[in-house]
N, C-alpha and C positions, 0 to 999 in steps of 0.2 A: 500876732506871735503864738502860736500855742505854746503851751507849757505842760510837763508832766514829769511824774515823782520817780527817781531813778530808785534801783534796788536799795539803795543805802537813804532813801528818803530825803534825797537832794533834789530841789527844785530845778529842770536842766531846760534850755526853751529848745525849740526845733533848730533854730538855728545854731546854735550852741554843738547840738549833737551830730548837725550836718559838716560842722568845721571838725569836730572829733573824728568823726569816720575818717575823712579825707586827708587829715593830715598825714598818716602814716604812709602815705601813697606819694607824697612829692617827693623826697629823698630817691624812691625807687625810680621814677618818671624821669628825675634828673640823672640818676646814675647810668639809665639807657640811653638817654640822651645823648650823656659823653661821651658813653662806648660807640653810639654810632659816628658820632663826629672823628673820635680813633681811627674807628675802619676808615672811615672816607678818606682820612688826611693819609693814613698808610697805602692804602690803595692807590692814590693819587701820586704818591712819592713813588710807586712801584713804577705806577706809568711812566712817570714823566722824567724817571732818572737814567733811562738810556737814552732818551731824547736831550738831556743836557750833557752828559758824557760826550754823545757823539758831537754837540757844537763844542764842547771844551776841546776837544781832540783836533778839531777841523783848526782851530785859531791858536793851535800851538806853534813855535816854530820849528822848522828843521825834523828832527826825526822822534821829536819828544813823544810822538804817539806811541812808538816802539819800546820806550823804556818800561821799565817795572821796579815797583810797583807805580803804578799813574796816580799822580796826584789830582783830585777831584776839584781841588782850587788851585790852578798853577800858578807861577810866580812870572812867568814869560809869556804875552800876548802876542800874535802877529795878526792884525786886525786887517790887515791889505792883502791878507789870502785870496780873500774871495775878489777882489779888484784884479788881483793878478791871473786868477783863474781866468777870469772873461777876458783880459786883455791879451794872453797866450794861446788862447782857443777861441772856439766858435761854439761858446756852451749857448750864446743865445739861439742860435738856429737849431740846435738840437733841442732844449728846450721848447722852442714853437714847435718842432715837430712832433715832440709827444704829446704835448698839448692838443693839437690838433686831432692825431691820431686815437687819443683817449678821447676826446669828446667825441668824436664820430662815431667811434664804437660804444659809448655809452648810449647815445641816441638812437643807434640803430637796434639795439640789444634791446633797450627800453620799449620804441614801437613796435619791433616783433615779437616780444613776448606779450605785450598787451594784444594784439590782435589774435595770436594764437591761445592764448590764453581766454578769450573771449570766446573763442570757437569751442574749445574745451569743455567749457563750462556751460553755456549757454545755447550754444547750437544741438539740434538734434540729427544724427545721420549716421548710417550703418557701418560699425566696424569703430566708432569713436573711442570706446575705452581700449581697445587693443592698440588703435594708435596712439593711444596716449604712452601705454605703457612701453610701447617702442621709441616713443620719444623720450622718455626717463631713461629706458637702458642705455641711451647713447651717452649718460653721466658715468658711465662705467668704462668708456673708452678712455684710456689714458690719450691725450693728447699729442704724445709723442709716436702713437700707432697713426695718425693720419697725417701727420707733418710729410712724409714724404709723398704722399699723393696729391696734397694742396700745393706744395711746392711744382709739382710738374705742373698742375692745373695753370699757376699761375706764369710758369715760363711759357707754356703753350698759349696763354693770354697774353703774353709780352707785357708783364705789370710789374717787371722787377724795376726795383728802383721807384716805387709811385707811391700814392697814398692808397690807391686802391689794393694794391696787392698788400700795404699792410693791414686794412681795414675790411675787406669783404671776408676774408676765411672768419671772422668772429661776428659776424652782424647778427646772427640769431645764437639763443644761448637755451637749454632745455632747463636749466634751474631757474633762469628770470620766468620761463613761462608755467612751472610747476609754484613758482612764488605767490605770481599774480592770479592764478587760476584759484588758487585757494583762498585768495581776497575775495574774490568774485562769487566763489560759491557761498560765501557768506551775507551775500545780497537778500536780503527779506524777498519773499515771491510778492508782497503786497506791491512792494516800491515796481516791480518789474509790468503789473497787472495796472498800476496807475498811469506808467508811464505808455503801456498800451494803448489806453483810453484816451491819452492826451494826445496820441498821433505819432508817438516816437516810433522810428526803426529800429533797426540793430545797430545802426552805426549812430544815430542820436541818444539813445540809451547808453550807448557805451561811453561815449564822450562827455554826455549831460551827467548824468548819472554814476556808470561804474568805475570811469577812472575819477573823480572827485570823492570818491569813497575808497579806492585803493589808494590813496597817496601814500599814507607811510609803506606799503609794501614797495611803491615805485619810488620811494625815496630811498628805502634800502636797498632795491637792486643797483638803482645809479651809483650809490655809495661803493658796491662790490665792485661793479662794471668797470667805473673808473680805476680803481687802483689796480684791479687785476691787468687792466690794458697799459697802463701806467706803468706796472712792474714788468710788463716783458722784455724777454732777451732773447729767446731762442726763436723766436719765428722772424723777427726784425734782424737779426742775425744772419739768417738764412734767404732773405730777399733784397738785403739791400747791400750794394757793393761801392758805392760814391757816398764819400763823406758828408755831400749836403744834404742828403736823405736820412741819416744816421738819428735816432732817438737818443736820449740821454743816458739810456742803459747802456749802449753799445758805445756811446761815446769815453765813459766810464771806465770801461774795460779795454780801451784802444791800446795801449803798451803792453800786450800781451804779446809774444813769440810767435810768429808763423808756423804754420805746419810745414812738415818738410815732404808731405806725402801727397800733397794737392796742391794745384795751382793757388795761387794765393791772390787774393782783392786787395786795394789799397789798405785795407785793414784784414786781419787774420782771423782763422776761427771757421766759423759758420758761415761768412760770405763766402768762404770758398766756393761752394756749390754755386751759389749766383754767380762768381767769377765764372765758372767753368761754363754755366749755361750762356752765359753771353759772348763765350768764343766762336768765332765762327766755325773752327775746324774740329770743335767738339762733337763726341761719339757720347752713346748710350754709356752713363757712368757706371762703374761697377757698385759703388756704395755712394749714393749724395751724402750721409753722413761720416765728418772728419772721426 
């Protein structure tokens, strides 16, 4: 343990000087930690408060949800509301339909995005960059622009009221291809060379090296795809006429009033084009959109 004489002539050991140097830092570090936890707590409250309010409003009796101001801690709760909802409606079927459609769309988008991303990242062919730019340009096309053409195609194929009619138009996504391609572009060239020396072809390198390294991007794409597929409303409303094929988003909007200007399906609104398409005496509609 070394010792030295300070400016005042007092002998101080090295350990004492080290403790003296670090002592003022401890309160500052503690304050930063408290501030970080306070910020995280506030962020958690902001994120979870809408979920809490939704649950509280769902289990309140009668029209309590329409009263203002709303109480964050209600006095009366009706815990049997969910059981009655399942007893009075076919929510089980609608939830199963939504789950099947969302899972199929997610799996299809992940697979097609991986294959397309590998082609744009690893393969060399004429016009690759121009084709990729055109591929990305489809992101600027609103879904509403293609809904009429897609609907006519589904009617021609006879896929109304079917899983393929709900899934096939969304089996590929330019966003997913771009996201995974960027991940593939970050793979070091040394890994590609090593894979070739080990005898891996394109498929072997893709599934054994590229896909495992791109798992974070694939997981993010899976979450985005599932949420988007689960929350779809316009397209299922257009191609579904029978209640047994409805998704949960359509079923929750069922009580709305029917349109008076178009033929009505068992449920109103966007199902009207599908009901028209099933009519044996139908002719070309003036406007497929109500």
